C-alpha positions as CSV (number, residue, x, y, z in Angstrom):
1,X,3.3,-16.5,28.2
2,X,7.0,-17.5,27.5
3,X,6.0,-21.1,27.9
4,X,3.1,-20.7,25.4
5,X,5.5,-19.1,22.9
6,X,8.0,-22.0,23.2
7,X,5.2,-24.6,22.8
8,X,3.9,-22.8,19.7
9,X,7.4,-22.8,18.2
10,X,7.9,-26.4,19.0
11,X,4.6,-27.4,17.5
12,X,5.4,-25.4,14.3
13,X,8.8,-27.2,14.0
14,X,7.1,-30.6,14.5
15,X,4.5,-29.7,11.8
16,X,7.3,-28.8,9.4
17,X,9.0,-32.1,10.0
18,X,5.7,-34.0,9.3
19,X,5.2,-31.9,6.1
20,X,8.7,-32.9,4.8
21,X,8.0,-36.6,5.7
22,X,4.7,-36.4,3.8
23,X,6.5,-34.9,0.7
24,X,8.9,-37.8,0.7
25,X,6.1,-40.5,0.9
26,X,3.5,-39.0,-1.4
27,X,4.2,-41.1,-4.5
28,X,3.9,-44.3,-2.6
29,X,0.6,-43.3,-0.9
30,X,-1.6,-42.2,-3.9
31,X,-2.7,-44.2,-6.9
32,X,-3.1,-41.2,-9.2
33,X,-0.8,-38.3,-10.0
34,X,-3.6,-35.8,-9.6
35,X,-4.2,-36.7,-6.0
36,X,-0.5,-36.6,-5.1
37,X,-0.1,-33.2,-6.9
38,X,-3.0,-31.7,-5.0
39,X,-1.5,-32.9,-1.7
40,X,1.9,-31.6,-2.7
41,X,0.3,-28.2,-3.5
42,X,-1.3,-28.0,-0.1
43,X,1.9,-29.0,1.7
44,X,4.0,-26.5,-0.2
45,X,1.6,-23.7,0.9
46,X,1.5,-24.9,4.5
47,X,5.3,-24.9,4.6
48,X,5.4,-21.4,3.0
49,X,3.0,-20.3,5.8
50,X,5.5,-21.7,8.4
51,X,8.3,-19.6,6.9
52,X,6.2,-16.5,6.5
53,X,5.3,-16.6,10.2
54,X,9.0,-16.7,11.0
55,X,9.4,-13.7,8.6
56,X,11.7,-15.7,6.4
57,X,10.4,-14.3,3.1
58,X,12.9,-16.0,0.8
59,X,12.1,-19.5,2.1
60,X,8.4,-18.8,2.0
61,X,8.6,-17.6,-1.7
62,X,10.5,-20.8,-2.7
63,X,7.6,-23.0,-1.5
64,X,5.0,-20.7,-3.0
65,X,6.8,-21.0,-6.3
66,X,6.9,-24.8,-5.9
67,X,3.1,-24.7,-5.3
68,X,2.7,-22.5,-8.4
69,X,4.5,-25.1,-10.5
70,X,2.1,-27.8,-9.3
71,X,-0.9,-25.5,-9.9
72,X,0.2,-24.8,-13.4
73,X,0.8,-28.5,-14.0
74,X,-2.9,-29.1,-13.0
75,X,-4.0,-26.0,-14.9
76,X,-6.1,-25.1,-11.9
77,X,-6.7,-21.3,-12.2
78,X,-8.0,-20.9,-8.6
79,X,-4.8,-22.5,-7.3
80,X,-2.6,-20.4,-9.5
81,X,-4.5,-17.3,-8.3
82,X,-3.9,-18.2,-4.7
83,X,-0.2,-18.5,-5.3
84,X,0.0,-15.1,-7.0
85,X,-1.9,-13.5,-4.2
86,X,0.6,-14.9,-1.7
87,X,3.5,-13.7,-3.7
88,X,1.9,-10.3,-3.8
89,X,1.8,-10.2,0.0
90,X,5.5,-11.0,0.2
91,X,6.3,-8.5,-2.6
92,X,4.6,-5.7,-0.6
93,X,7.0,-6.4,2.3
94,X,9.9,-6.2,-0.1
95,X,8.5,-2.9,-1.4
96,X,8.3,-1.6,2.2
97,X,11.9,-2.6,2.6
98,X,12.8,-0.9,-0.7
99,X,14.1,-4.3,-2.1
100,X,12.4,-3.8,-5.4
101,X,14.5,-6.3,-7.4
102,X,13.6,-9.1,-4.9
103,X,9.9,-8.2,-5.3
104,X,10.1,-8.1,-9.1
105,X,12.0,-11.4,-9.3
106,X,8.9,-13.2,-7.7
107,X,6.7,-12.2,-10.6
108,X,9.3,-12.5,-13.4
109,X,9.5,-16.2,-12.4
110,X,5.8,-16.4,-12.1
111,X,5.3,-14.9,-15.5
112,X,7.6,-17.5,-17.0
113,X,5.8,-20.4,-15.2
114,X,2.2,-19.3,-15.8
115,X,3.0,-18.1,-19.3
116,X,4.1,-21.7,-20.2
117,X,0.6,-23.1,-19.6
118,X,-1.8,-20.3,-20.1
119,X,-2.6,-18.1,-23.1
120,X,-0.7,-14.8,-23.2
121,X,-4.0,-12.9,-23.0
122,X,-5.3,-14.8,-20.0
123,X,-6.5,-12.7,-17.1
124,X,-4.0,-14.2,-14.7
125,X,-1.2,-12.9,-17.0
126,X,-2.8,-9.5,-16.8
127,X,-2.8,-9.8,-13.0
128,X,1.0,-10.5,-13.0
129,X,1.6,-7.5,-15.2
130,X,-0.4,-5.3,-12.7
131,X,1.5,-6.6,-9.7
132,X,4.8,-5.8,-11.5
133,X,3.5,-2.4,-12.5
134,X,2.8,-1.7,-8.8
135,X,6.4,-2.6,-7.9
136,X,7.8,-0.3,-10.6
137,X,5.6,2.5,-9.3
138,X,7.0,2.1,-5.8
139,X,10.5,2.0,-7.2
140,X,9.9,5.2,-9.2
141,X,10.5,3.5,-12.5
142,X,7.4,5.0,-14.1
143,X,8.2,4.1,-17.7
144,X,8.2,0.4,-16.9
145,X,5.1,0.9,-14.6
146,X,3.1,2.5,-17.4
147,X,4.2,-0.3,-19.8
148,X,3.0,-3.0,-17.4
149,X,-0.3,-1.2,-16.6
150,X,-1.0,-0.8,-20.3
151,X,-0.4,-4.5,-20.9
152,X,-2.7,-5.4,-18.1
153,X,-5.5,-3.1,-19.3
154,X,-5.2,-4.4,-22.9
155,X,-5.6,-8.0,-21.7
156,X,-8.4,-7.1,-19.4
157,X,-10.3,-5.3,-22.1
158,X,-10.0,-8.4,-24.4
159,X,-11.1,-10.9,-21.8
160,X,-13.5,-8.7,-19.7
161,X,-11.8,-10.4,-16.8
162,X,-11.2,-7.6,-14.3
163,X,-14.0,-6.4,-12.0
164,X,-15.1,-2.8,-12.4
165,X,-13.4,-1.9,-9.1
166,X,-10.2,-3.6,-10.1
167,X,-10.2,-1.6,-13.4
168,X,-10.8,1.6,-11.5
169,X,-7.8,0.9,-9.2
170,X,-5.7,0.1,-12.2
171,X,-6.6,3.5,-13.8
172,X,-5.8,5.2,-10.5
173,X,-2.4,3.6,-10.3
174,X,-1.7,4.4,-14.0
175,X,-2.8,8.0,-13.4
176,X,-0.3,8.2,-10.5
177,X,2.6,7.1,-12.8
178,X,1.6,9.6,-15.4
179,X,1.4,12.3,-12.7
180,X,4.9,11.6,-11.5
181,X,6.2,12.0,-15.1
182,X,4.5,15.4,-15.4
183,X,2.0,14.0,-17.9
184,X,-0.9,15.8,-16.2
185,X,-3.5,15.5,-19.0
186,X,-2.9,11.7,-19.2
187,X,-3.1,11.5,-15.4
188,X,-6.4,13.5,-15.3
189,X,-7.9,11.2,-18.0
190,X,-7.1,8.1,-15.9
191,X,-8.4,9.6,-12.7
192,X,-11.6,10.6,-14.4
193,X,-12.1,7.1,-15.9
194,X,-11.6,5.7,-12.4
195,X,-14.1,8.2,-10.9
196,X,-16.7,7.4,-13.5
197,X,-16.5,3.6,-12.7
198,X,-16.5,4.1,-9.0
199,X,-19.5,6.5,-9.0
200,X,-21.5,3.9,-10.9
201,X,-20.3,1.0,-8.7
202,X,-19.9,2.5,-5.2
203,X,-22.2,5.5,-5.0
204,X,-21.5,9.1,-4.2
205,X,-20.2,8.8,-0.6
206,X,-17.7,6.0,-0.8
207,X,-14.1,6.7,0.6
208,X,-12.6,5.8,-2.8
209,X,-14.7,8.6,-4.4
210,X,-13.2,11.1,-2.0
211,X,-9.6,9.9,-2.7
212,X,-10.2,10.2,-6.5
213,X,-11.6,13.8,-6.0
214,X,-8.4,14.6,-4.2
215,X,-6.3,13.1,-7.0
216,X,-8.1,15.1,-9.6
217,X,-7.8,18.3,-7.4
218,X,-4.1,17.8,-7.2
219,X,-3.8,17.6,-11.0
220,X,-5.9,20.8,-11.4
221,X,-3.6,22.5,-8.9
222,X,-0.5,21.4,-10.8
223,X,-2.1,22.8,-14.0
224,X,-2.8,26.1,-12.2
225,X,-6.5,25.6,-12.4
226,X,-7.0,26.6,-8.8
227,X,-10.8,27.1,-8.8
228,X,-11.3,23.6,-10.2
229,X,-8.8,22.2,-7.7
230,X,-10.7,23.8,-4.7
231,X,-14.0,22.5,-6.1
232,X,-12.6,18.9,-6.1
233,X,-11.2,19.2,-2.6
234,X,-14.5,20.6,-1.4
235,X,-16.3,17.5,-2.8
236,X,-13.8,15.3,-1.1
237,X,-14.2,17.2,2.2
238,X,-17.9,16.7,2.1
239,X,-17.5,13.0,1.9
240,X,-14.8,12.8,4.5
241,X,-16.7,14.8,7.0
242,X,-19.6,12.4,6.5
243,X,-17.6,9.2,7.0
244,X,-14.8,10.3,9.3
245,X,-14.5,12.0,12.7
246,X,-14.1,15.8,12.5
247,X,-10.7,15.5,14.1
248,X,-9.3,12.8,11.8
249,X,-5.8,13.4,10.4
250,X,-7.1,13.0,6.8
251,X,-9.4,16.0,7.4
252,X,-6.4,18.1,8.5
253,X,-4.5,17.0,5.4
254,X,-7.3,18.1,3.1
255,X,-7.6,21.5,4.8
256,X,-3.8,21.8,4.3
257,X,-4.1,21.0,0.6
258,X,-6.8,23.6,0.2
259,X,-4.6,26.1,2.0
260,X,-1.8,25.4,-0.4
261,X,-4.1,26.0,-3.4
262,X,-5.4,29.3,-2.0
263,X,-1.9,30.4,-1.3
264,X,-0.7,29.7,-4.8
265,X,-3.8,31.5,-6.1
266,X,-2.9,34.6,-4.0
267,X,-5.8,34.3,-1.7
268,X,-3.9,34.6,1.6
269,X,-7.0,35.1,3.8
270,X,-8.6,31.9,2.6
271,X,-5.2,30.1,2.9
272,X,-4.8,31.3,6.4
273,X,-8.3,30.0,7.4
274,X,-7.6,26.5,5.9
275,X,-4.2,26.3,7.7
276,X,-5.8,27.3,11.0
277,X,-8.4,24.6,10.6
278,X,-5.8,22.0,9.9
279,X,-3.5,23.1,12.7
280,X,-6.4,23.1,15.2
281,X,-7.0,19.4,14.4
282,X,-3.3,18.7,15.1
283,X,-3.5,20.6,18.4
284,X,-6.2,18.2,19.5
285,X,-4.8,14.9,18.2
286,X,-1.1,15.5,17.5
287,X,0.0,12.3,19.3
288,X,-2.0,10.2,16.8
289,X,-0.8,12.1,13.7
290,X,1.9,11.2,11.1
291,X,5.3,12.9,11.5
292,X,5.0,14.4,8.0
293,X,2.0,16.6,9.1
294,X,4.4,19.0,10.8
295,X,4.4,20.8,7.5
296,X,0.9,22.1,8.3
297,X,2.4,24.2,11.2
298,X,5.1,25.5,8.9
299,X,2.7,26.6,6.2
300,X,0.6,28.4,8.8
301,X,3.6,30.1,10.2
302,X,4.6,31.3,6.7
303,X,1.1,32.5,6.1
304,X,1.2,34.5,9.4
305,X,4.5,36.1,8.2
306,X,3.0,37.1,4.9
307,X,0.3,39.0,6.8
308,X,2.9,40.5,9.2
309,X,1.6,38.5,12.1
310,X,5.1,37.6,13.3
311,X,4.2,36.8,16.9
312,X,1.7,34.2,15.7
313,X,4.3,32.9,13.3
314,X,6.9,32.4,16.0
315,X,4.3,30.6,18.3
316,X,3.3,28.3,15.5
317,X,6.9,27.4,14.6
318,X,7.4,26.5,18.3
319,X,4.4,24.2,18.0
320,X,6.0,22.6,14.9
321,X,9.2,22.0,16.8
322,X,7.3,20.4,19.7
323,X,5.4,18.2,17.2
324,X,8.6,17.0,15.6
325,X,10.2,16.2,19.0
326,X,7.1,14.3,20.1
327,X,7.3,12.0,17.0
328,X,11.0,11.3,17.2
329,X,10.1,8.5,19.7
330,X,7.7,7.0,17.1
331,X,10.5,6.8,14.5
332,X,12.9,5.3,17.1
333,X,10.3,2.6,17.8
334,X,9.7,1.9,14.1
335,X,13.4,1.5,13.4
336,X,13.9,-0.7,16.5
337,X,11.0,-2.9,15.4
338,X,12.4,-3.4,11.9
339,X,15.8,-4.5,13.3
340,X,14.1,-6.9,15.7
341,X,11.9,-8.5,13.0
342,X,14.9,-8.9,10.7
343,X,17.2,-10.5,13.3
344,X,17.9,-14.2,13.0
345,X,18.3,-17.1,15.5
346,X,16.2,-15.6,18.2
347,X,12.6,-15.7,19.4
348,X,11.7,-12.2,18.2
349,X,8.1,-12.1,19.4
350,X,8.9,-11.4,23.1
351,X,11.2,-8.6,22.2
352,X,8.7,-7.1,19.8
353,X,6.0,-7.2,22.5
354,X,8.4,-5.4,24.9
355,X,8.9,-2.5,22.4
356,X,5.2,-2.4,21.6
357,X,4.2,-2.0,25.2
358,X,7.0,0.5,26.1
359,X,5.8,3.7,27.6
360,X,7.6,6.0,25.1
361,X,5.6,4.4,22.2
362,X,2.3,5.7,23.6
363,X,3.6,9.1,24.7
């Protein structure tokens, strides 16, 4: 296995050397600029792939940008789109690392490059605005996110360029930005637009429909319209029970949300029932659940206290503590993996595999 890894690395380095040699000889090989430009474009993307596999994002993005310049020179929209999608992949990694300025810089440069050759209302310009909006959303800069989403939607409406599904996703993301600003009526309007599109395109039982029902339910809860919120959550639950296993963490999360709404509405018995359903799922699959779901046990314990069931509350808080302890190992693994993947000058794959196969990860 070690030998195979070394051979792969050596082959990749040899390929990079050949790509660089080809770049230096392109002009003397081809008779037309178009042929040489197309080969340059391909080589730039191959080199970006090499650096991306080594997790060297900055180097990868430099060659994607070089390919984008060539694609714009040729005014090949498919090639431009491919470059933007690759940049989007790298920007998502930067978002995960909370390096938002690095993610934004990719598309600020792209906007200048693409905007120099395409009309300001071209659908690829709209796509760049949408990518930038998503980064601002992750950063929590909702004013800028809303501005970018609105620009994208305006261009899309002029050109009829986005698919219905893409439009629904844009409405969803814009709704999220409005929600974070406390603009609940605006958020509700966006979610309802998204739902209307998805129902016509995807049918009644698609996972996206369930997610949108949940988003709408959350808005109703924030507006203290508890009956409407529960109605939306019940619609989502019906879909999720149809497409997911009964013990899926998403089912537990939805029961938890319904419990919170009932609790706020003063319906403690209904809240208790929902929390019990959620916690029973965690009891069965807690090793597969996200650390954040420990709140389910805490809410159930609080509900027991409200009904003077203090022994049950104490036992439930003990479960919560055990749940948190169990997932500490998962967080240690995650942090260790991040440090390994960001280290330089070493063959990281063997070390990553060692952590991935460690017994404590699968505890």
